[in-house]
N, C-alpha and C positions, 0 to 999 in steps of 0.2 A: 434360823436358831430357834424362832419362834415356833416354827413347825414341830420341832422334835419336842418342845414344851407340851403342845395340843397333843401328840400322840401320846407322850408319857402319862401326862395325866387322865387321857383317854383309857390308856390301859389299866392304869390304877382304880379308876372308877369302875372300870367293867370287871376287874377282880373282886373288889370291895363288894359289889353287886352280886356276884356269885357267892360270895362268903355270906351274904345277908340272906340270899335264897337257900342255902344249906342249913342255916341257923333256923330258918322258919320251917324248912321242912323236916328238919331233925323234932321239932318240936311238935308237928303234924304226925308225924311217922309216915310210912308207905303211903303214897298218893293212889287213891281209889276213887271208884264213881261215888261211894258212899261219904268220902269226905273232902272231895272235890270243892265244895263251897267254902270249907274253912281255909284251903289254899289261899281262895280269893281275899279272904277276911285278914289274912296274916299281916300285920303291921312290918314283919320282916322283910315279906315279898314285897310289900308295896314301897318301903325304903329302897331296896334293890333296883326295882323298875324306876324310881325316882333318879337314882343314879345312873341307870343306862339311859334316860332322857338326856341327862347333862352330858355324859360320856358320847351321845351322839352327836350333839349338838358341836363338841369340841372336834369330832371327828370330821364333821362337814367344814369347820374351820380349817382343818388342817388340808382336806381334800380341794378346800376352794385356792389352796396356796401352791401345791404341790402335784406332782403326778401320782396316781395311785400306786404304778408299780415303783415307785419309791419309797412312798410311805407304808404300804400294806406290809411289806415284809416285816416292819417294826412292831406289829401287832403280836409277832413271835414272844415278845419280850412276856406276854401275858404266860407263859409257860413258867418261866423263872418266878415272876411276882406272885402267881397263883400258889407254886409249890412253896416259896417260902412263906407266905400267910397262912396256908392250910396246917403247915407243919406248926408255926408261932401261935397262931390262934386258935384253930381247930383241933391242936394236938394230934394231927394224923401222923403217920410215921412215913416214913420216905427212905427208901431203901439207896443204897450207894449207887446202884444201878440207875433208880430213878434220875438222881442227881447228875450222874454222866450222861444220860440219856438228853438231858435238858439242855446240858452245855452243849452237845454235839448239836441239836436243833439250833443253838444261838450260834456257834460257830459258822454252821452251813450259811445262815441269813447274814452273819458278817462278810463270808465270802462272797456271797450273792449280791449284797449291795456294794461292796466294796469298789471304788472308781480305782479299777486296776489300769495302769499305765504301762504298756510294754515297749 
């Protein structure tokens, strides 16, 4: 059960890191050679990178306790968490088809990961 906590927290931190990247890049504008230095000076980008480091340590903790083939499919939860947070925080729009597609992916992972006994 601890493994699932590590993976879930890993996914949440990775998605929040992506949100911070997006916020930072929205403030900078399209990345070009002329403003590349601003990307590396952005506190939003650095905060996202910091979350990535913590998320990676959690991933190491999960991998040290479980098979990669067992925990890696759980990373697909990032599709759902990313969609929810981008709509809630960034006010992005998500079509019904995007929601359906996300749930189809999660259903596929559930079927892939489920320990079927026939």
